[in-house]
N, C-alpha and C positions, 0 to 999 in steps of 0.2 A: 646638179648637186652630187656631192664630195660619193664614192662606192666608198660603203665599209672595208673592203681590201685598201685599197688606199687610204683608208681612217686609221686601220689598224696597222697599217706597214708606217704612220704618219708616229704615232703612238709610242712603239717601238722604240722608234730612230731618235723619241724625247726621253729615256733613257738614257741613266748613265752606262758607259762600255762597262758593265759592272762582271765580278769575279765570279767565283762561287763563295755565295754564303753559306758558309758551313756555320753547322752548330754551336762548335766551339768556341769562335770570335764571340757570339752574340751573347751567348754565355760570359763570358769573362768579363765582356760589354759592359752586364745588370751585375758582375759579381761588383766592379771596381764603382761603376757610376750609383750605384744604390747602399752596396755594401761599407763604400770606404765613411764616408760622411758618419754615420751612427758608431760604427767602430769609434771613429775619431771624437766622438759627441760625447759616445759610453767614456772612452779613456780620458777625455778633458775633464769630465765630471758635467756634463749634461745629464737632464735627470729625462727618462726613457717615456714619459708623461707628455715632454715637448717635442716627441715624435711621432704620438698615436691619436689622440684626440679628438674627438670630431660632436661640434665643427672646431677650427684651427681656433682658438681664445686668442682676440686682438691681444697680441704686445707692444709695447713702447719700445723700442730698441735704442734711444737715445744714438740715433744716429746722428753727424754732424753732417749738418745739409745741404748743407755747398762750401766747393775751397774754389776759388777764382785759378788755383795753381793747377790743381787738377784737370780742372776744364777747359783752360788753355792749351793744356797738355793734350789733355782727349779729341778734341776739336780739330789739334794743329797736325794730330796721327791721321785723323777721319780723312781729313783735308793733301796727307799726303799720300793716302790709300788711293783713292778716287784719282787724284792728279798721276798717280804711277799708271791706274787704271788706260788714263783717257788717253794718255801716251802711248801707252801698248795699241790701243784702238786704233790713234791715228797712224802709228809703224804697219800694222797689220792689211795683207792685201785686202783688199776691197770681194766682200763678200758674196757668191750668190745668191742672186735675187730669191727670195724666199716666194711662194707659189703664194696667189690670194685665193684666201679662203672662199666655197660657191653658198652663198647667202643663200636662205630661204625665207619666208613667213617667220615673222614673230610668231610664237607658239602660243595660244587661246590659255592653257595651263600656267603659261610665264606671266598673263594678264591675272590674273587671279594670285599667282606667289607675289606679285606687285602691290596690289590689291591689301592680304592680307599682311605685309609685312609693314605698310606704312598703319595700317588700324591698331597695328601689337605695338609698332612705334609710338602712338600717339596713345595708348593706351599704358607702355612705361610711363611715359614722360609727365603725365598729368595724372589728378591724384579723386578721379569718380568715387562719391562713397559706396557705390554699385557695385563697383568693382574689387574695393579695397580686401574681398576675400583669396582674391587671386593674383592681388598687385606684384609682389614680391617672384611673379613666374615666369615672366615674359621673356625671359632671354632666351627659352630653348626655343616656341614657336618664332620669334623675330629669328631665328641664324637658321633655322626651317625651312622658312618663307624666300629667303634671303640664299641661302643653298641650291633652292630649286629656281629663284631668280637666274644665277649664274648661272645653272644648266641651260634655261633656256635663250640665253643672249648667246653663250655657245651656241645652242641648236642654230639660232638664227642668223649667227656669222660666217658656220661653218657647214652644218646644215648636218651635223649630230652634237652630239653630249654624254657624256657619260651616264647619266643617270636609263639614257635609252637606250645606249651603243653594251652595257657591261650592267646592267641595273646592279643582278646580286651580288659582283664584283664592290661594287657602289655603295652600294647600302653596307655590304661589310666591314666600311668603313665605319660606320657608327660607333659597334662594342669596340671597336681597337681602337675609336678617336680618346675612348673615355679612360681606357687603361691609358693610353698613353701621357692623355694632362693628367693624371692623379699621380704619375710621377712627378711633373714638375712642380704639382702640392705638397708632395714628401719632402723636393727640394727646399720649397717656400717657408717650411717648418723649422729650418736650419739660419732660414736669415731675416724669414717676414717680413719680406719687400713689398706684397699687396694683403693688405686687409682687407676678409670681407665685412661690409655693413649689411644691415636688414636681417639678420640668418641669426643674431647670438642665441633667441630661444626656439632657437627650431633642435628637436631629438635629433640625438645621431643617427638613428634609420633614416630622418626625415631630411635632413640635412646631402647624407648619402646618397639616396634617391635622386631629390632633384639636384645636384652635385652633379650627377652622373648624367643623368639626361643634358644637362648643360654641358660637360666636356665631350659628349659623344660626338657634337655635332664643330668640332675645329678638325679636323684632317678632313673631313666631305667638303668643308669651306674651304679648305687652302687649295686641296685639287682641285676642287670648282676652278678657283681662281688663277690658279695655275694653268687650266686649262682655254679658261677664256683669254688670258695674254700672249696664251701662242694663235691666238686668231689675228696678230696685228703682226703682218709682216717683215713692216720697217724696223718694227721693234724688235722682234726675231732675227732679222740679219745684224741690227747694232748690236745685237750682243756677242751673236758668234764671233765680231771681230773684237779680240782684246789681248793682253799681254799674255806669252809665255811665262809658263816660273821657272826659276831657275832652278838644276839638279842636286843641288846640295838641300832646296827645299825640300822637295821632295823624292830624297834619300832616306834609310833605313836609321843613317843616325840626327836626324834631324826630328822623325818620328821616334823613337827614342827621348830626344830630349823633353820634348813637346808633348810625353804621355808622362815623364816622370812631374813635372810639372801640374800637369793635370790631377794624378794621381792625389800629390801633395796638395793640392788645394780641393780635390774631396774631403780627404783626412780632416784637412782644418778649418771650412768649411765653416763648420756650430761654432765655434772658438771663435776664427777672424774674420765675421758673415760679415764686415765692411771692407776686407780687404779682399775676400774671395769671392763674394758675390754673383759675378761677370760670370761665372764659370755656371750659373745657374741654366742659363742660354747658347753657349759655345762651347759651353766644357763636353756635353756628352758626341756632339758633332765630331771636336776634334780627340776625343777619345777613339770612336769608332773609326776613324781614319787613317789613325793614326797605327791602332790594332791591323787592321786589314793590308799597312804596310807595309808591317814587322813581319805579321804570317802570308808575305809575299802574293797577296788578293786583295792591289791594292784599287781605292776608288776614286778613280780619275773627274767622277761626277763631268761624264758626258766630252770628256777630251782640256779640261780646266788648263790642266800643265801643257798642252799643244795649244792651249792662244783660243779654244771655242768655248765661250763661257755664255753658251744659251742655255742649259740647262738648268745650272748654278744661280744665276740670276733670272731665270723666270721664277724660281722658283722662291728665292732669296723676296725678291719684289711680289710675289704672291703673300707670304708673310708677310713683308709687309703693310699694303690692300687690306688682308685680313684684318691685322692692328691698328689700324687705323679705323677701320668699323666698329671693331670690339670694343676702341676706346668714348668714339663717339656715341653707339647706344649703351655703354656704361653710365654715360654723363650726367643722367638724370634719373635716374631711375630710381627705383625706391633700395631692391633689393642690388647693391651694386661693390665695388671694389675700391679702394682711393690707395696711394701707393705711399714709403719710409725708404727711399733710395739714398746707400748715403754719398754725397757729395753734390750732389746734379741736381738737388730740385730745386730749378730755375726753368724758362720759358719754358709754361708746362702748352697744353694743347689737351685738351678735356682734364681728366686729371694724371697725362702723363707726362714725367720733364721730358722737353724734347731729346734729352740724348737719351732716355731709354727708348724710343722707337727704334734707333738701331739694334737693339736689340729682337728685334725682328724681324729682323734678313738673317740670322742663324737660323733663327727658330724656323723661318721659311724652309731652308735646307734640311734642317732635321724632321720637316713633315715628308720631304720629298723622300730624305733616305728612308723613312721607315715607311714608306709608300712603295719603294723599291723592292726593299728588303724581303716584303711579304709577294706582293706579286710576280718579283722576279724579272726577267725578259720574256714574257709568256706576252700577248698581244691583250694590252690592256683596252 
């Protein structure tokens, strides 16, 4: 069985070689990412009611739903980035073999979580008359069950898991997660990319309570999924070998240019949502990386600039895996969300267009960076 000291060392090594997370860049990040959208919206004539009403009133934005040229360009760029990474992977020196985690018996509480997950999944996708009063409240129990199940899988594959190894710190992710996702709900008020159904008649208080409970599961799920992906040695060795980043991309001039673009986008997102809606997912992480670079506290995310993509890709694919599950369990639920995304509404998987799933990759990075910023380099 893996010892606790070994596990703690592995956990610390999984965090980025971070810098000093001072209060100033955090405050500046909040000012730019949270302050610029309403400031721009107000100056450009948006109503304050658009920012603060609960629940968010569904609004048809009149987006053009599909553009063949933009889809072609998007997927060509996506394929080019994957090809660039793959070529860097092929050229990189072979990585040292990852140790195989010590496996133990699947815990009994994992079986209970699995049964609970299946039960609430059944209730979410059916319409039993006796369950009608609770039909719209299945999201949170599904995801709490899933989080416990993920921890059980990690326990079985590695001999330890976040829920047992550092329970207080892991449970603290729930309230942090609620705040974290409310930020994205705030962004959505400027673009209306996702619309909730089945909650229109809820009072503001009931909506806020139910939504906060549901949002509290996001970071714990991403954290548990990331730990599960780390129990696959071949996958981790594969992620470790990648291309190095050119110096011009990691320097301060590039950071200043990218920061100027993201700030412009945040300012104009309310007026031009069909242009700047991708900032919902990539904007915060780009802004954070650029700010730290300009303040001489660069975030290398575990060594990406040197070709070690293990930390970044593990978190990115954790976000993608959770995103697939979010869309799966949402599909036939009573209280659910649908999308209105400019230009890319085609090739749906559940309610989400295929191109939309790429947004879960930077979202996974943001989950990892938020957790790292709170936990720091302490042994997790």
